C-alpha positions in Angstrom: -38.9 -36.1 -41.2 -39.1 -39.5 -43.1 -38.3 -42.9 -41.2 -38.0 -46.2 -42.4 -37.7 -49.2 -40.6 -35.7 -52.3 -41.9 -34.3 -55.8 -40.1 -30.7 -54.3 -40.1 -30.1 -50.8 -40.8 -27.7 -50.9 -43.6 -24.8 -48.1 -43.5 -26.7 -46.4 -45.8 -29.9 -46.1 -44.2 -27.7 -44.4 -41.4 -29.5 -40.2 -41.3 -27.0 -37.4 -41.5 -28.8 -34.8 -39.2 -31.6 -34.0 -40.5 -32.1 -36.3 -42.9 -34.3 -39.0 -41.3 -34.4 -41.8 -39.6 -32.8 -45.7 -39.3 -33.6 -48.0 -36.9 -34.6 -52.0 -36.5 -36.4 -52.9 -34.0 -39.1 -55.5 -32.4 -41.6 -55.1 -30.3 -41.8 -56.8 -26.8 -42.9 -56.1 -23.1 -44.4 -53.5 -22.0 -42.9 -50.2 -20.1 -44.6 -49.0 -16.5 -47.6 -46.6 -17.0 -46.1 -43.1 -16.0 -47.1 -42.1 -12.3 -48.4 -39.1 -11.2 -45.0 -38.6 -9.0 -43.1 -38.2 -13.2 -43.9 -34.8 -14.1 -43.2 -33.8 -17.7 -39.1 -33.1 -18.1 -37.3 -33.1 -21.0 -38.5 -35.5 -23.9 -40.5 -37.0 -21.3 -43.2 -38.3 -21.7 -43.8 -36.9 -25.6 -40.3 -39.0 -26.5 -41.2 -42.7 -25.2 -45.2 -42.3 -25.9 -45.7 -44.1 -29.2 -44.7 -47.2 -30.5 -40.8 -45.9 -30.8 -38.4 -44.5 -29.3 -35.4 -42.3 -30.5 -31.7 -41.7 -29.8 -28.9 -39.9 -31.4 -25.9 -40.4 -32.1 -22.9 -37.8 -32.3 -19.6 -38.6 -33.6 -16.9 -36.8 -36.1 -17.5 -38.5 -39.9 -15.3 -35.6 -41.4 -12.1 -33.9 -39.8 -9.2 -35.7 -37.4 -10.9 -38.0 -35.5 -13.2 -39.6 -38.5 -11.5 -43.2 -38.1 -12.1 -44.0 -34.3 -15.8 -41.9 -35.4 -16.6 -43.9 -37.7 -15.7 -47.3 -35.3 -17.4 -45.6 -32.6 -20.4 -45.7 -34.9 -20.1 -49.0 -36.0 -20.3 -50.1 -32.4 -23.2 -48.1 -31.7 -25.0 -49.5 -34.8 -24.2 -53.2 -33.6 -25.2 -52.8 -30.0 -28.9 -51.1 -31.3 -29.0 -54.1 -33.9 -28.5 -56.4 -31.1 -31.0 -54.8 -28.4 -34.1 -54.9 -31.1 -33.3 -58.4 -31.5 -33.1 -59.4 -28.1 -29.1 -61.1 -28.8 -28.0 -63.2 -26.7 -24.7 -60.9 -26.4 -27.0 -57.9 -25.3 -29.3 -59.9 -22.9 -25.8 -60.9 -21.3 -25.4 -57.4 -20.3 -28.5 -56.5 -19.8 -30.9 -60.0 -18.8 -34.4 -58.0 -19.4 -34.0 -57.2 -22.9 -36.3 -59.4 -24.9 -36.3 -57.3 -28.3 -36.5 -53.9 -28.0 -36.8 -51.9 -25.4 -39.8 -51.7 -22.8 -42.0 -53.0 -25.9 -40.8 -50.3 -28.1 -38.7 -50.1 -31.3 -35.4 -48.2 -31.2 -34.5 -45.7 -34.3 -31.9 -43.6 -34.4 -30.0 -40.9 -36.4 -26.6 -39.9 -36.8 -24.6 -36.2 -36.5 -21.6 -35.7 -37.7 -19.5 -33.3 -34.9 -16.4 -32.6 -36.9 -15.0 -33.3 -33.1 -16.2 -29.6 -32.6 -18.0 -28.9 -29.6 -20.2 -26.1 -30.5 -21.2 -28.4 -33.9 -21.7 -31.9 -31.6 -24.3 -29.6 -30.0 -26.2 -28.3 -32.2 -26.4 -31.8 -33.6 -27.6 -33.2 -30.1 -30.1 -29.9 -30.1 -31.6 -30.9 -33.1 -32.4 -34.8 -32.2 -33.9 -33.7 -28.4 -35.9 -31.0 -29.7 -36.8 -32.2 -33.1 -36.7 -36.3 -32.3 -37.5 -36.1 -29.0 -34.3 -38.2 -28.1 -34.7 -39.9 -25.0 -31.0 -40.7 -24.6 -28.0 -38.9 -27.0 -24.4 -41.0 -27.3 -21.0 -40.6 -28.4 -17.7 -38.6 -28.8 -14.8 -38.5 -29.7 -13.0 -35.5 -28.0 -13.4 -34.5 -24.4 -14.3 -30.9 -25.4 -16.8 -32.7 -27.1 -18.0 -35.1 -24.1 -18.0 -31.8 -21.5 -19.8 -29.8 -23.9 -22.6 -32.5 -24.3 -22.6 -33.2 -20.7 -24.4 -29.9 -19.8 -26.8 -30.0 -22.3 -27.6 -33.1 -21.5 -28.1 -31.9 -17.6 -29.9 -28.8 -18.8 -31.9 -30.3 -21.0 -32.9 -33.7 -18.5 -31.7 -35.8 -21.4 -29.5 -38.9 -20.7 -26.0 -38.3 -22.5 -23.9 -41.5 -22.7 -19.8 -40.2 -24.0 -18.4 -43.0 -26.4 -15.1 -42.0 -26.3 -13.6 -39.3 -24.0 -10.6 -39.4 -21.8 -10.2 -36.2 -19.9 -10.4 -36.3 -16.7 -12.6 -34.0 -16.5 -15.3 -35.1 -18.1 -16.3 -37.4 -15.1 -14.4 -35.1 -13.3 -15.2 -30.9 -12.5 -18.0 -31.6 -15.4 -19.3 -34.1 -14.5 -23.5 -33.8 -14.6 -26.0 -36.1 -13.2 -27.3 -37.2 -16.6 -24.0 -38.4 -18.0 -22.2 -41.4 -17.5 -18.8 -42.9 -19.1 -18.1 -46.5 -19.7 -14.5 -45.7 -20.8 -11.2 -45.8 -19.5 -9.3 -42.1 -18.8 -6.2 -40.2 -18.2 -6.1 -40.5 -14.3 -6.7 -44.5 -15.0 -4.4 -44.9 -17.9 -1.2 -43.2 -16.3 -1.8 -45.0 -12.9 -1.9 -48.4 -15.0 0.8 -47.4 -17.6 3.6 -45.1 -15.3 4.9 -47.9 -13.1 5.1 -50.1 -16.4 7.5 -47.3 -18.2 9.2 -46.6 -15.0 9.9 -50.4 -15.3 10.8 -51.0 -18.5 13.1 -47.5 -18.8 14.4 -47.0 -15.3 13.8 -44.5 -13.1 14.8 -40.5 -13.0 14.3 -40.1 -16.6 13.4 -37.1 -18.5 10.2 -37.1 -20.4 8.7 -34.9 -23.0 5.2 -34.5 -24.0 3.6 -33.7 -27.2 0.3 -32.2 -26.0 -3.1 -31.7 -27.6 -4.2 -28.6 -26.3 -7.5 -28.9 -25.2 -9.1 -30.6 -21.5 -8.4 -34.4 -23.0 -4.6 -33.5 -23.8 -4.0 -31.4 -20.4 -5.4 -33.6 -17.8 -3.9 -37.0 -19.6 -0.5 -35.0 -19.4 -0.7 -33.9 -16.0 -1.6 -37.2 -14.5 1.2 -39.0 -17.0 3.3 -36.7 -15.6 2.1 -36.7 -11.6 2.5 -41.2 -11.9 6.1 -40.9 -13.2 7.3 -38.7 -10.6 6.9 -41.2 -8.8 9.6 -42.6 -10.1 11.8 -39.3 -10.1 11.3 -38.3 -14.0 11.4 -35.0 -14.4 9.9 -32.9 -17.7 12.0 -31.4 -19.8 9.5 -30.5 -22.8 6.0 -30.3 -22.8 5.0 -29.2 -26.6 1.1 -28.3 -27.2 -0.3 -27.8 -30.2 -3.8 -27.4 -31.5 -6.2 -30.0 -32.6 -6.1 -30.4 -36.1 -1.9 -29.5 -36.6 -0.7 -30.7 -40.2 2.4 -30.1 -38.8 4.3 -31.1 -35.7 8.4 -30.3 -37.4 8.5 -27.1 -34.8 7.0 -29.1 -32.2 9.3 -32.1 -33.2 12.5 -29.9 -32.9 11.5 -29.0 -29.6 11.6 -32.5 -28.4 14.3 -34.1 -30.8 16.6 -30.7 -28.7 14.6 -31.2 -25.0 17.1 -34.7 -24.2 14.7 -36.2 -23.3 14.9 -39.9 -22.7 11.3 -40.6 -23.4 8.6 -38.7 -25.2 4.7 -39.5 -24.3 2.7 -38.7 -27.3 -0.8 -37.9 -26.1 -2.1 -37.1 -29.4 -5.2 -38.8 -30.9 -6.3 -39.4 -34.4 -5.1 -38.1 -37.9 -3.2 -35.8 -35.4 -1.7 -39.3 -33.6 -0.8 -40.7 -36.8 0.7 -37.4 -38.4 2.8 -36.8 -35.3 4.0 -40.7 -35.0 5.0 -40.2 -38.6 7.1 -36.9 -38.6 8.6 -37.7 -35.4 10.3 -41.3 -37.7 11.3 -38.5 -40.4 12.6 -36.8 -37.8 14.8 -40.1 -36.5 13.2 -39.1 -32.9 12.1 -42.6 -32.9 15.5 -43.9 -32.5 17.2 -40.9 -30.4 14.5 -41.8 -27.7 11.6 -44.4 -26.8 8.3 -43.1 -27.6 5.0 -44.1 -25.3 1.3 -43.9 -26.6 -0.6 -42.6 -23.5 -3.5 -43.5 -24.7 -3.9 -46.1 -27.6 -5.0 -44.8 -30.6 -7.6 -46.6 -32.4 -5.8 -47.9 -36.1 -2.7 -46.1 -35.4 -0.3 -49.4 -35.9 -2.2 -50.1 -39.3 -2.1 -45.9 -40.4 1.7 -45.5 -39.4 2.7 -49.5 -39.8 3.8 -51.6 -37.5 7.4 -50.8 -38.0 6.9 -48.1 -36.2 5.0 -49.3 -33.5 6.8 -52.3 -32.4 7.7 -52.0 -29.1 5.9 -49.0 -28.1 4.0 -49.1 -24.9 -0.2 -47.7 -24.5 -2.9 -47.7 -22.5 -6.2 -49.4 -23.9 -9.6 -50.1 -22.5 -9.8 -53.3 -25.0 -8.1 -54.8 -27.7 -9.7 -57.7 -30.1 -7.3 -60.3 -28.7 -8.8 -60.3 -25.6 -11.6 -62.4 -26.8 -9.6 -65.1 -25.6 -9.8 -64.4 -22.2 -13.5 -63.1 -22.0 -16.5 -65.1 -23.3 -18.8 -61.5 -24.0 -15.2 -60.5 -25.7 -14.9 -63.1 -28.0 -19.0 -63.3 -29.1 -18.9 -59.2 -28.9 -15.8 -59.7 -31.6 -17.0 -62.2 -33.5 -20.0 -60.0 -34.2 -18.5 -57.4 -35.3 -16.2 -58.9 -37.9 -19.0 -60.8 -39.1 -20.6 -57.6 -39.6 -18.3 -55.2 -40.8 -15.0 -57.6 -41.8 -12.2 -56.4 -39.2 -11.9 -56.8 -35.7 -13.1 -53.7 -33.7 -11.0 -51.2 -32.0 -12.1 -50.5 -28.5 -13.9 -47.1 -30.1 -16.2 -49.6 -31.2 -15.8 -51.5 -27.6 -17.0 -48.4 -25.4 -19.8 -47.4 -28.0 -21.3 -51.1 -27.7 -20.8 -50.6 -24.0 -22.5 -47.3 -23.6 -25.9 -48.8 -25.6 -25.7 -52.4 -23.5 -25.5 -50.5 -20.1 -28.4 -47.9 -20.9 -30.3 -50.9 -22.0 -29.9 -52.7 -18.7 -30.8 -49.5 -16.8 -33.7 -48.7 -18.5 -35.3 -52.5 -18.5 -33.9 -52.8 -14.8 -35.8 -49.1 -14.0 -39.1 -50.2 -15.9 -39.0 -46.7 -17.5 -37.3 -43.7 -19.8 -38.3 -41.7 -17.1 -34.7 -39.8 -16.6 -34.7 -39.8 -13.0 -35.1 -43.4 -12.5 -33.3 -44.9 -15.1 -30.1 -42.7 -13.4 -31.2 -44.1 -10.0 -30.7 -47.2 -11.8 -27.4 -46.6 -13.0 -26.6 -45.5 -9.2 -27.4 -48.7 -7.6 -23.6 -49.4 -8.3 -24.6 -53.0 -9.2 -21.7 -55.7 -11.0 -22.6 -56.8 -13.7 -21.8 -58.6 -16.9 -19.2 -56.7 -19.4 -17.4 -57.2 -22.4 -14.2 -57.2 -19.7 -15.9 -58.9 -17.0 -17.5 -57.5 -14.1 -18.0 -53.6 -13.7 -19.9 -51.0 -12.0 -21.1 -47.6 -12.1 -19.9 -45.0 -8.9 -22.9 -43.5 -7.9 -20.6 -40.1 -6.6 -19.4 -39.9 -10.2 -21.1 -41.9 -12.5 -18.0 -43.4 -14.0 -17.9 -47.2 -15.0 -15.4 -48.9 -13.0 -13.5 -51.2 -15.4 -9.8 -52.9 -15.8 -7.7 -51.0 -17.8 -5.3 -52.9 -20.3 -1.6 -52.1 -20.9 0.0 -53.2 -24.5 3.0 -53.3 -26.6 3.7 -53.1 -29.9 4.8 -56.1 -31.9 7.8 -56.9 -33.6 6.2 -57.7 -37.6 7.7 -60.6 -38.0 5.5 -61.6 -34.1 2.2 -60.5 -35.7 0.3 -64.0 -36.3 -2.2 -61.9 -38.5 -1.9 -58.9 -40.9 -4.1 -57.2 -38.0 -2.2 -59.2 -34.5 -0.2 -55.6 -34.3 -0.2 -55.4 -30.1 0.2 -58.0 -27.2 -1.9 -57.2 -24.4 1.2 -57.1 -21.3 -0.6 -56.4 -18.4 -4.4 -56.6 -16.6 -5.2 -53.6 -14.2 -8.3 -53.7 -12.1 -10.4 -50.4 -12.4 -11.2 -49.7 -8.5 -7.0 -49.7 -7.1 -6.4 -47.3 -10.2 -9.1 -45.1 -9.2 -9.1 -41.8 -7.5 -11.5 -40.7 -4.6 -14.9 -40.1 -6.3 -14.2 -36.1 -5.2 -10.4 -35.8 -6.3 -11.2 -33.7 -9.4 -14.0 -31.5 -8.2 -17.6 -33.5 -9.6 -20.2 -32.4 -8.1 -23.2 -34.2 -9.6 -26.3 -31.7 -10.6 -30.0 -32.3 -9.4 -32.1 -34.7 -10.8 -35.0 -32.7 -11.8 
């Protein structure tokens, strides 16, 4: 494979699967020598024996989740640039980082997953076998994340999901070799449902638009559970395949269901199309629509006229820069590099790289079990949204969840001031006990 090193990787330098490597780096520090108790496993020690290390990024560059995939990729690239430059924002999260990671350049490559698990596994497997990746990251589909969880455990290479909202990712499909930083269906529902009950009343009828895979089903189940505490009853659950272009049959059933509120769980382009078509059917005038899990670029794609007064739950929104100092730095850096304010898909990607840099530099080695145990210490540390920590029993980051309401066009202060954060919930009280969703972490070796 060809290899290029640049002071800052341009978009054109980002490589598609099999095309080569792209990255930036500077040398600093030294990795500790491998101990006798650290046998060869996965890509260890071959993947970290040279002057560089390689990480793979698996995101949808095509298909229904392309837009959040592109945003996620930008977050990864900014984080890698900051890691290799020893940027102050990276060091605020990973204070032992100077320039590069353990004295090595950090290279990267990109594979298009198309939001398909089998394609994602092929891409990540290539990174492991051909590039000796010491870590791989990225997803915009929980079906992809679950498949890559299993690959990571089998190959003994750390995997960091980018965007994955299914309860199963750190639930029944959790693995020792995977860690998640973003929020998920159960925490989203625990934050959002009480706001819905407060705003719309008790004992309402609810219909769901649900994508037919692990993310959709677990979010729907959690939403119904928490809405049930307010006496809400489900009158329709319209389940559609990923990539549905025409929602008319599903929307007709919703329109005839007698629901007071429709909860839209679709994501990416499926969310854009279902909201636009719901407006065409007159559903948005008959009943309230709630977005269960914030969809990057939704308001821009469907126009704020349709998202005004809609409720949703999110991992991050750029106006949080007024509340969190590191969020302000992140938004400024992202905006300077890419020319727009980041969506939460970019924030999740940046956080995954920064957390990994913290754990590797803390462990002083790329040896996977040592890095994993650094995560499992459960230490509290700075993030873009305040203090956070990983639960050792399920590898889920404990972090706040934000509830937002869509702004009226007349209330928008800037062209992308689409949402107002109306509530911030601490993560720990929202989260289920680590064993509720059946998480059983696999072995280290």
